[in-house]
C-alpha positions as CSV (number, residue, x, y, z in Angstrom):
1,M,-87.4,192.1,169.5
2,V,-87.3,195.2,167.8
3,R,-85.8,197.0,171.3
4,L,-83.5,194.2,171.5
5,L,-82.1,194.7,168.2
6,L,-82.1,198.7,168.9
7,L,-79.7,198.4,172.1
8,M,-77.7,195.8,169.8
9,L,-77.1,198.4,167.6
10,V,-75.8,200.6,170.6
11,L,-73.2,197.7,171.6
12,T,-72.2,197.4,167.8
13,L,-73.4,194.1,167.2
14,P,-75.9,194.9,164.2
15,L,-74.8,197.7,161.9
16,T,-78.5,197.8,160.4
17,A,-80.3,200.8,160.3
18,A,-82.6,201.7,163.3
19,P,-86.3,201.9,163.9
20,A,-87.7,205.0,165.6
21,L,-87.8,204.2,169.5
22,A,-90.7,203.9,171.4
23,K,-92.9,207.0,172.3
24,E,-93.7,205.2,175.8
25,T,-92.1,206.1,179.1
26,P,-90.7,203.3,182.1
27,K,-94.1,204.9,184.1
28,Q,-96.2,204.6,181.7
29,A,-94.8,200.7,180.1
30,Y,-95.5,199.9,184.5
31,L,-98.9,201.6,184.3
32,A,-100.0,199.8,181.3
33,A,-98.4,196.3,183.2
34,E,-100.0,196.8,186.5
35,S,-103.4,197.4,184.5
36,Y,-102.7,194.2,182.7
37,H,-102.1,192.3,186.0
38,R,-105.7,193.6,187.6
39,K,-107.6,192.6,184.7
40,L,-106.0,189.2,185.1
41,L,-106.6,188.5,188.3
42,K,-110.3,189.3,188.0
43,N,-110.8,187.5,185.1
44,S,-110.9,183.8,186.3
45,S,-110.9,182.8,182.5
46,W,-107.6,184.8,182.4
47,R,-106.3,182.9,185.6
48,N,-106.0,179.8,183.4
49,R,-104.0,180.6,180.8
50,R,-100.9,180.6,180.6
51,D,-100.2,183.4,177.8
52,K,-102.1,185.4,180.1
53,W,-99.9,185.2,182.8
54,E,-96.5,185.5,180.1
55,T,-98.2,188.6,178.4
56,C,-98.4,189.9,181.9
57,A,-95.3,189.5,182.9
58,E,-93.9,190.6,179.3
59,K,-95.4,193.6,180.2
60,Y,-93.3,193.7,183.1
61,L,-90.1,193.1,181.6
62,D,-90.5,195.9,178.8
63,V,-90.7,198.5,182.5
64,W,-87.2,196.6,182.7
65,R,-86.0,196.8,179.4
66,K,-86.9,200.9,178.9
67,D,-84.7,201.7,181.8
68,K,-82.7,199.1,182.8
69,K,-80.5,201.4,185.3
70,G,-83.0,203.6,186.0
71,P,-86.0,202.9,189.4
72,W,-88.7,201.7,187.2
73,A,-86.0,199.2,186.5
74,P,-86.2,196.8,189.7
75,A,-90.0,197.2,189.7
76,G,-90.8,195.7,186.7
77,L,-88.4,193.0,187.2
78,Y,-89.8,191.9,191.3
79,Q,-93.3,192.5,189.5
80,A,-92.2,190.1,186.8
81,G,-90.9,187.9,189.5
82,K,-93.6,188.0,191.5
83,L,-96.1,187.0,189.0
84,Y,-94.7,183.8,188.2
85,I,-94.6,182.9,191.8
86,D,-98.7,183.4,191.7
87,L,-98.4,180.8,188.3
88,E,-97.0,178.5,189.4
89,K,-99.8,178.2,192.2
90,Y,-101.8,177.6,188.9
91,S,-99.4,175.7,186.6
92,G,-97.9,173.5,189.4
93,K,-95.0,173.4,187.1
94,P,-91.1,174.0,189.4
95,A,-89.6,176.2,186.4
96,D,-92.0,179.1,187.0
97,L,-90.2,179.7,190.2
98,E,-87.0,179.0,188.8
99,R,-87.9,181.8,186.3
100,A,-89.7,184.0,189.6
101,R,-85.6,183.2,191.7
102,D,-83.8,184.1,188.6
103,L,-86.0,187.1,188.6
104,L,-85.9,188.2,192.0
105,T,-82.3,187.6,192.0
106,Q,-81.5,190.8,189.3
107,T,-83.8,193.0,190.9
108,R,-81.7,192.7,194.0
109,D,-78.4,193.7,192.2
110,F,-80.5,197.4,192.3
111,S,-78.9,197.5,196.2
112,S,-80.1,201.4,196.4
113,S,-83.9,200.4,195.5
114,R,-86.1,199.6,198.1
115,Y,-87.2,196.5,195.3
116,S,-84.0,195.0,196.9
117,Q,-84.8,194.7,199.9
118,E,-87.9,193.5,199.0
119,A,-86.9,190.7,196.6
120,T,-84.7,189.9,198.9
121,K,-87.3,188.9,201.1
122,L,-89.5,186.8,198.5
123,L,-86.0,184.9,198.2
124,R,-85.6,183.7,201.6
125,R,-89.5,182.5,201.4
126,L,-89.0,180.1,197.9
127,P,-89.0,176.7,198.5
128,K,-85.3,175.1,197.9
129,A,-84.8,174.0,194.1
130,T,-84.2,170.4,193.7
131,A,-82.8,168.3,191.2
132,P,-84.1,165.1,190.2
133,P,-83.1,162.0,191.0
134,V,-80.0,160.5,189.0
135,K,-80.3,156.6,188.6
136,P,-76.8,154.4,189.0
137,A,-74.5,153.5,186.3
138,V,-71.7,151.7,185.6
139,T,-68.5,153.1,185.3
140,K,-64.8,153.1,186.1
141,T,-65.2,156.4,187.9
142,P,-67.1,155.9,191.5
143,E,-67.9,159.8,191.7
144,V,-69.7,159.2,188.3
145,Q,-71.2,155.8,189.7
146,K,-73.4,156.8,192.1
147,S,-75.0,160.2,192.6
148,P,-76.1,161.8,196.4
149,K,-79.5,164.1,195.9
150,A,-78.5,166.5,194.5
151,V,-79.5,170.3,195.4
152,T,-80.0,173.7,193.8
153,P,-79.8,175.1,191.5
154,P,-81.5,172.5,189.3
155,P,-80.6,171.2,186.0
156,R,-80.5,173.3,183.6
157,E,-80.6,172.2,179.3
158,A,-79.3,173.9,176.7
159,G,-77.5,173.3,173.5
160,T,-78.7,171.5,170.7
161,T,-77.6,167.8,170.3
162,T,-75.2,166.9,167.5
163,P,-74.9,163.6,166.1
164,G,-71.1,161.9,167.2
165,G,-70.5,165.2,169.1
166,S,-68.0,164.6,172.2
167,I,-65.3,166.7,174.9
168,T,-62.0,166.5,173.1
169,H,-60.1,167.9,176.2
170,I,-60.6,170.2,179.9
171,R,-58.7,173.3,180.5
172,Y,-59.4,175.6,183.3
173,G,-57.4,179.2,184.3
174,S,-57.8,180.6,188.2
175,L,-58.0,184.6,189.0
176,P,-58.6,186.0,192.4
177,S,-62.3,185.9,192.2
178,R,-63.1,183.0,189.3
179,T,-61.7,179.9,188.4
180,R,-63.0,179.2,184.6
181,I,-63.5,175.6,183.6
182,V,-63.6,174.7,180.1
183,L,-64.6,172.0,178.0
184,D,-63.8,171.5,174.4
185,T,-66.0,170.1,172.0
186,T,-66.5,168.8,168.8
187,G,-70.4,169.8,168.4
188,D,-72.9,172.1,169.8
189,L,-74.2,169.2,172.5
190,R,-77.1,169.3,175.1
191,F,-75.4,169.2,178.5
192,T,-77.8,169.8,182.3
193,H,-75.8,170.8,185.0
194,G,-76.9,170.9,189.2
195,M,-74.5,170.4,192.6
196,L,-74.3,168.0,194.9
197,R,-74.7,168.2,198.5
198,H,-71.1,168.5,200.6
199,D,-71.1,164.6,202.0
200,P,-68.6,164.6,205.2
201,K,-69.1,160.9,206.3
202,N,-67.3,160.0,202.8
203,Q,-65.0,163.2,202.7
204,K,-66.4,164.8,199.5
205,P,-66.7,168.4,198.7
206,K,-69.3,170.5,197.2
207,R,-69.7,168.7,193.7
208,I,-71.1,170.5,190.5
209,W,-71.9,168.0,188.4
210,I,-72.4,168.7,183.8
211,D,-73.9,165.8,181.8
212,I,-73.0,166.2,178.7
213,K,-74.8,164.4,176.0
214,G,-73.0,162.8,172.9
215,N,-70.3,160.4,171.6
216,A,-70.0,157.5,174.3
217,E,-67.2,156.0,172.0
218,K,-65.0,159.0,172.7
219,T,-65.5,159.9,175.9
220,L,-62.7,161.8,178.0
221,K,-61.5,160.5,180.7
222,S,-59.3,163.0,182.9
223,N,-58.8,163.2,186.3
224,I,-57.5,167.7,187.0
225,S,-56.0,168.5,190.2
226,L,-55.9,172.3,190.5
227,P,-53.4,172.6,193.4
228,D,-52.9,176.6,193.6
229,D,-56.6,177.0,193.2
230,S,-59.1,177.8,196.5
231,R,-62.6,177.6,194.8
232,V,-61.5,174.0,193.0
233,K,-60.2,170.6,194.0
234,Q,-60.4,168.9,191.1
235,V,-62.3,168.4,187.9
236,R,-63.7,164.8,186.4
237,S,-65.4,162.9,183.9
238,G,-65.6,159.6,182.8
239,L,-68.9,157.9,181.1
240,Y,-72.2,158.1,183.2
241,K,-74.3,155.9,180.9
242,P,-74.8,155.6,177.4
243,G,-74.1,158.7,175.7
244,T,-73.4,160.4,178.0
245,T,-70.4,162.0,179.9
246,R,-70.6,163.3,183.7
247,V,-68.0,165.9,184.1
248,V,-67.7,166.7,188.5
249,V,-65.9,169.7,190.1
250,D,-65.1,169.2,193.3
251,A,-65.6,172.6,194.1
252,V,-64.0,173.8,198.0
253,N,-64.9,177.4,198.4
254,F,-67.3,179.5,196.5
255,S,-70.4,181.4,196.0
256,H,-71.8,180.7,192.8
257,Y,-71.8,179.3,189.5
258,K,-72.7,179.5,185.8
259,V,-72.7,177.0,183.4
260,F,-72.9,177.8,179.6
261,S,-72.1,177.2,175.9
262,L,-70.1,179.1,173.8
263,K,-69.6,178.8,169.5
264,S,-66.6,178.8,167.0
265,P,-65.2,176.8,168.9
266,N,-67.4,175.1,170.5
267,R,-67.1,174.9,174.0
268,I,-69.2,174.1,177.4
269,V,-67.4,176.8,179.8
270,V,-67.9,176.5,183.7
271,D,-67.7,180.2,185.7
272,I,-67.1,179.9,189.4
273,W,-66.8,182.8,192.0
274,S,-66.0,183.1,195.4
275,G,-66.1,186.4,197.4
276,S,-69.8,186.1,198.8
277,V,-70.5,188.9,201.5
278,P,-71.3,186.6,204.7
279,A,-75.2,187.4,206.0
280,S,-73.8,188.8,209.5
281,T,-71.7,191.7,207.5
282,P,-73.9,194.5,207.6
283,K,-74.8,195.8,204.0
284,V,-72.7,199.5,203.5
285,N,-75.0,201.9,201.5
286,V,-72.4,204.6,200.1
287,P,-74.1,207.3,198.7
288,K,-74.1,207.6,194.8
289,A,-72.6,211.6,195.1
290,D,-69.1,209.5,196.9
291,V,-68.8,206.9,194.4
292,N,-68.3,209.0,191.1
293,E,-66.3,211.6,193.9
294,L,-64.2,208.2,194.1
295,L,-64.2,207.9,190.3
296,A,-63.7,211.1,188.9
297,P,-60.4,211.9,187.1
298,D,-58.5,212.5,190.6
299,D,-59.3,209.3,191.8
300,L,-58.4,206.5,194.4
301,A,-55.0,205.8,192.2
302,R,-54.0,209.2,192.5
303,Q,-54.9,209.6,196.4
304,L,-52.7,206.5,197.2
305,A,-49.9,207.7,194.9
306,L,-50.2,203.7,193.4
307,G,-47.7,203.2,191.0
308,V,-47.6,200.9,187.8
309,R,-45.0,197.9,187.5
310,R,-46.6,196.0,184.9
311,I,-47.9,196.9,181.6
312,V,-49.7,194.4,179.1
313,I,-49.5,195.4,175.3
314,D,-52.1,193.4,173.5
315,A,-51.4,192.9,169.6
316,G,-54.4,192.6,168.3
317,H,-56.2,189.6,166.1
318,G,-53.6,186.6,165.4
319,G,-53.3,183.8,163.7
320,K,-56.8,182.4,161.6
321,D,-57.9,186.4,162.4
322,H,-56.0,188.2,160.0
323,G,-57.6,191.6,160.9
324,A,-57.8,194.4,158.5
325,P,-56.3,193.7,155.1
326,G,-54.0,196.6,154.1
327,Y,-54.0,199.1,151.4
328,Y,-50.9,197.3,149.7
329,K,-51.2,193.0,149.3
330,G,-49.5,191.1,151.4
331,V,-50.3,194.0,154.4
332,S,-52.1,193.1,157.2
333,E,-53.4,194.1,160.4
334,K,-52.0,191.4,162.9
335,D,-48.6,191.4,161.6
336,I,-48.2,195.5,161.5
337,V,-50.1,195.2,164.8
338,L,-47.2,192.6,166.6
339,T,-44.5,194.5,165.3
340,I,-45.7,198.0,167.0
341,A,-46.3,195.8,170.6
342,K,-43.1,194.3,170.1
343,R,-41.0,197.3,169.9
344,L,-43.6,199.0,171.8
345,A,-42.7,196.9,174.9
346,V,-38.8,197.0,174.1
347,K,-38.9,200.9,175.0
348,L,-41.5,200.5,177.6
349,R,-38.6,198.2,179.8
350,Q,-35.7,200.6,178.7
351,E,-37.5,203.7,179.5
352,L,-40.2,203.5,182.5
353,K,-38.4,200.2,183.8
354,C,-41.4,198.1,184.6
355,E,-42.5,194.9,183.6
356,V,-44.2,194.5,180.0
357,I,-45.6,190.8,179.1
358,L,-47.1,191.1,175.6
359,T,-50.4,188.7,174.9
360,R,-49.0,187.2,171.9
361,S,-45.3,188.0,170.3
362,T,-46.1,184.9,168.0
363,D,-48.3,184.7,164.8
364,R,-51.6,182.8,167.2
365,F,-55.1,183.4,168.0
366,L,-56.4,184.5,170.7
367,S,-60.0,185.6,171.8
368,L,-60.8,188.4,173.1
369,D,-61.8,186.7,176.7
370,E,-58.5,185.4,176.7
371,R,-56.1,188.6,175.9
372,T,-58.2,190.6,179.3
373,T,-58.4,187.1,181.6
374,L,-54.7,187.1,180.7
375,A,-54.1,190.8,182.2
376,N,-56.1,190.4,185.3
377,K,-53.8,186.7,185.8
378,K,-51.0,188.6,186.0
379,R,-52.6,191.3,187.9
380,A,-51.3,194.6,185.2
381,D,-51.4,198.0,186.2
382,L,-52.1,198.6,182.5
383,F,-53.8,196.9,179.6
384,I,-52.8,198.8,175.6
385,S,-54.3,197.0,173.0
386,I,-52.5,197.9,169.8
387,H,-55.0,197.9,166.2
388,A,-54.6,200.1,162.8
389,N,-57.8,201.2,161.7
390,A,-59.8,200.6,158.6
391,S,-62.7,202.0,156.0
392,R,-64.3,201.2,153.0
393,N,-63.0,205.2,152.0
394,R,-59.4,204.9,150.8
395,N,-59.3,208.3,152.2
396,A,-60.2,208.2,155.6
397,Y,-56.8,208.3,157.6
398,G,-55.8,209.7,161.2
399,V,-54.7,207.9,164.8
400,E,-57.6,207.6,167.6
401,T,-57.4,206.2,170.9
402,Y,-60.1,204.4,172.8
403,F,-61.6,203.4,176.4
404,L,-64.4,201.4,177.3
405,N,-68.2,202.9,177.5
406,L,-71.2,203.1,175.1
407,A,-70.0,204.5,171.5
408,K,-72.2,207.9,171.3
409,D,-71.1,208.4,167.3
410,R,-71.4,206.5,164.1
411,D,-67.7,205.9,163.0
412,S,-67.1,204.9,167.0
413,I,-69.6,201.8,166.4
414,N,-67.9,201.0,162.8
415,V,-64.7,200.8,164.5
416,A,-66.2,198.7,167.2
417,A,-68.0,196.4,165.2
418,R,-65.1,195.4,163.2
419,E,-62.7,194.5,166.0
420,N,-65.6,192.7,168.1
421,A,-66.0,190.8,164.6
422,T,-64.3,187.3,166.3
423,S,-66.3,187.8,169.4
424,E,-68.2,184.3,171.0
425,K,-70.4,186.2,172.4
426,N,-74.5,186.0,171.7
427,I,-77.0,187.9,172.2
428,S,-78.0,185.8,175.0
429,D,-75.6,187.4,176.3
430,L,-76.3,191.0,176.5
431,H,-77.9,191.0,180.1
432,T,-74.4,190.3,181.1
433,I,-72.3,192.8,178.9
434,L,-74.3,196.0,179.8
435,N,-74.0,195.0,183.8
436,S,-70.4,194.5,183.2
437,L,-69.9,197.7,181.5
438,M,-71.8,199.6,183.7
439,K,-69.9,198.3,186.8
440,N,-66.6,198.9,185.0
441,A,-64.8,201.4,188.0
442,K,-62.1,202.1,185.6
443,I,-63.6,204.2,182.8
444,N,-62.5,207.4,184.2
445,E,-58.8,206.5,184.5
446,S,-58.8,204.4,181.3
447,S,-60.1,208.1,179.9
448,R,-57.2,209.7,181.3
449,L,-54.7,207.3,180.2
450,A,-56.4,207.3,176.6
451,Q,-56.0,211.4,176.5
452,Y,-52.5,211.4,177.6
453,V,-52.0,208.7,175.5
454,Q,-53.3,210.2,172.3
455,N,-51.8,213.6,172.7
456,S,-48.5,212.8,172.9
457,L,-48.9,209.9,170.2
458,V,-50.2,212.8,167.6
459,S,-47.4,215.5,168.9
460,D,-44.8,213.0,168.2
461,L,-45.7,211.7,165.1
462,K,-46.7,215.8,163.7
463,G,-42.9,216.5,165.0
464,S,-41.8,214.1,162.0
465,Y,-44.4,213.5,159.4
466,G,-46.9,215.1,157.6
467,D,-51.1,215.1,157.0
468,I,-51.2,213.6,160.6
469,R,-55.2,213.5,161.5
470,D,-55.9,213.8,165.4
471,K,-59.2,211.6,165.6
472,G,-59.1,212.5,169.1
473,V,-60.4,210.5,172.1
474,K,-63.5,208.0,171.8
475,Q,-65.3,205.3,173.9
476,A,-66.8,202.0,172.6
477,P,-68.0,198.5,173.8
478,F,-64.7,196.8,172.8
479,Y,-65.2,193.1,173.8
480,V,-61.2,193.1,174.3
481,L,-61.5,195.7,177.3
482,L,-64.4,194.7,178.5
483,G,-63.1,192.5,181.4
484,A,-60.0,194.5,182.5
485,R,-59.8,195.3,186.0
486,M,-57.5,198.1,185.4
487,P,-57.4,200.9,182.8
488,A,-57.5,199.8,179.8
489,I,-57.2,201.5,176.4
490,L,-57.3,200.2,171.8
491,V,-55.2,202.4,169.7
492,E,-55.6,202.7,166.1
493,T,-52.2,203.4,164.7
494,G,-53.8,204.6,161.7
495,F,-55.9,203.5,158.8
496,I,-54.1,200.5,157.2
497,S,-56.7,201.2,154.4
498,N,-55.5,204.2,153.1
499,K,-52.5,204.1,150.6
500,R,-50.1,206.7,152.8
501,E,-51.1,205.2,156.0
502,C,-50.1,201.6,155.2
503,K,-47.4,202.2,153.9
504,R,-46.3,204.1,156.8
505,L,-47.1,201.5,159.1
506,S,-44.9,199.2,157.3
507,S,-42.5,201.1,158.0
508,A,-40.1,201.0,161.0
509,A,-39.4,204.3,160.9
510,Y,-42.6,205.4,161.9
511,Q,-43.2,202.4,164.0
512,E,-40.4,203.7,166.3
513,K,-42.7,207.3,166.3
514,I,-45.6,205.3,166.8
515,C,-43.6,203.3,170.6
516,D,-42.5,206.9,170.8
517,G,-45.7,208.8,171.4
518,I,-47.6,206.0,173.2
519,V,-44.3,205.6,175.5
520,K,-44.7,209.5,176.5
521,G,-48.1,209.8,177.0
522,V,-47.8,206.6,179.5
523,K,-45.1,207.9,181.3
524,R,-47.2,211.2,181.6
525,Y,-49.8,209.1,183.1
526,I,-48.3,207.7,185.1
527,D,-46.7,211.1,186.6
528,S,-50.2,212.7,187.1
529,T,-51.1,209.5,189.5
530,H,-47.7,208.9,191.3
531,P,-46.1,212.5,191.3
532,S,-42.6,212.7,192.8
533,P,-42.7,213.2,196.5
534,L,-41.2,216.9,195.8
535,A,-44.3,217.9,193.7
536,G,-45.8,221.2,194.5
537,H,-42.8,222.0,197.0
538,G,-40.2,223.6,195.3
539,A,-36.9,221.8,194.4
C-alpha cells in the first residue's frame, strides 16, 4: 500500500508527504521471491495453505511494482501468473486461472522481453474460460429471454448494491479504434458480464451481456441502433429476471472489450476495441533506437510535412465545476477561460484559416474524458486546453504551459492535482493510466508545441504589460490530455488568485493579448512542422 501511495503521489492523486522509498532493488526483490517460491514447493504444509501461495505471488508482483517499465517487470508478472496456474491445481478454483490469465496478458504487453513470448505460449495452453449457464426468464425481449452458452470471458462482479438503483439512460460514442457505451445509473450497482458465441443458425452475432442488479420496476427498456459503427450493431436492454436488468451489445467486429464502473455520476462503461493483429501477420520488432528517432523533435510529422487543418480548443471546467475562485468576488475560472477560448477560436479561424472546434461554447459541465474524446472523434490535429492558475499564496503569479508527462516538481504536482480534481479516476485505474501515459506517442510533439506557445505568449504580454513572469514549459499528468491522439497542451494563462492577474484576466484587452500570443505560437509550430516548399532554397 505504501508503494502504491508513493506512485499515486507522482500522478498527483494524493498530496500528502511521501515516506522514504524502499532500498530493495528489483533484482533483490526477484531473488527474494524466488527463494520464497522454492520454500513453498518444498514444504508440503505450505502448499496446502492458500495464504502462502498468495504471499509468494505478491512478492513477484513487488518486482513489477519496483520496475514497471524495466526488464524485471515482465519477469515478476510472468512468475506470478505461473504461480496462479500451479495454485489452481491445488485449489480447483477457476478464479485462480483467471488471475493467471490476467497477469500473463499483462506480461505479453512487454513485447521486447522473452517473457512476452513465454506468456503467449502459456496463455494458449490454458483452458478456455466459460461462464456458468444462464437461467431463462420470461420477458418481452427475445434476446434477454434465453441465453446461449456463454464463453470467455466469464462473469465478473463489481460495484456495490444500492437499493432502488436503476439504469436511467444509455448513450454511446464511436471513435476510429473504440466504441464506448455508457449506462447511466441512479446508484452504484452490482453487475456481472460475459460474452455469447456467434449463433449462425439464428443469424445472431457475438453478444456481450451485462446483468445489472437493481430496481426491476424501473428497468429501462431500450433498443438502440448504431448504423455508422463498425464494431457494434445495436444495444438492447430489458428485464431479465426479477431484480435484474440485462443489457445486450450485438458486436459485429471487435478484438476485445472491458466493462467497468465509474462514480460522480454513477455509470457502467463498456469499451469495445477493434484493430487486433491477425495471427498470420508476422510481428515486426522495431529497435528501440528507431522508435526514439521517430519521436524526436524533428519527427515524422515534419518529415511528411503534415499540415494542421483542425484545432480543438478546450475551455476548462464549466457548469457545476467552477474551477478556481478569483481574487475578486464573482470571478471564477470557468467564465474567464470560456471567454478566452471563444476569442482564441475567432483569431485562429481568421489568421490560420483552419477549422476550430470548441469543446464547450456555453457554461456546461464536461468530464475530462469527454473533452479529449471529442477531439479524437473530430480527428483534430491540435488540442489546446485553456485554464487559469491558482495558489494559496496570493503573491504567486505568472504564465506557464504544460504538456503530458509525469510531474517533476512540487508546483506541477499541485497544478495537476487541482485540474484533475473532477476526474472519476480511482486508484484501481492506476495501471491503465500509466500505460496510456507511457504509450503516448505525441509527447515530443506536444513539448514542441508548448515551447512555441509559451515563448510567443510571454513575448506578446511583455510587450504591453509589466510584471509578466515566464514560468516556462512544464510537464504533468493532466487527465484532460491523457487520451489525446494529437499534440496537446494545457495553457495556464495566469493566476486568478493574484490581485493583479485576476484584474488583467477579466480585461478584454489582456485576453486579446493572450490569444494573440497563443496564435503566434501555434503558427510558429505549424511553420516548423510544415515549412514552405521554398524554405532553404532562396526566394
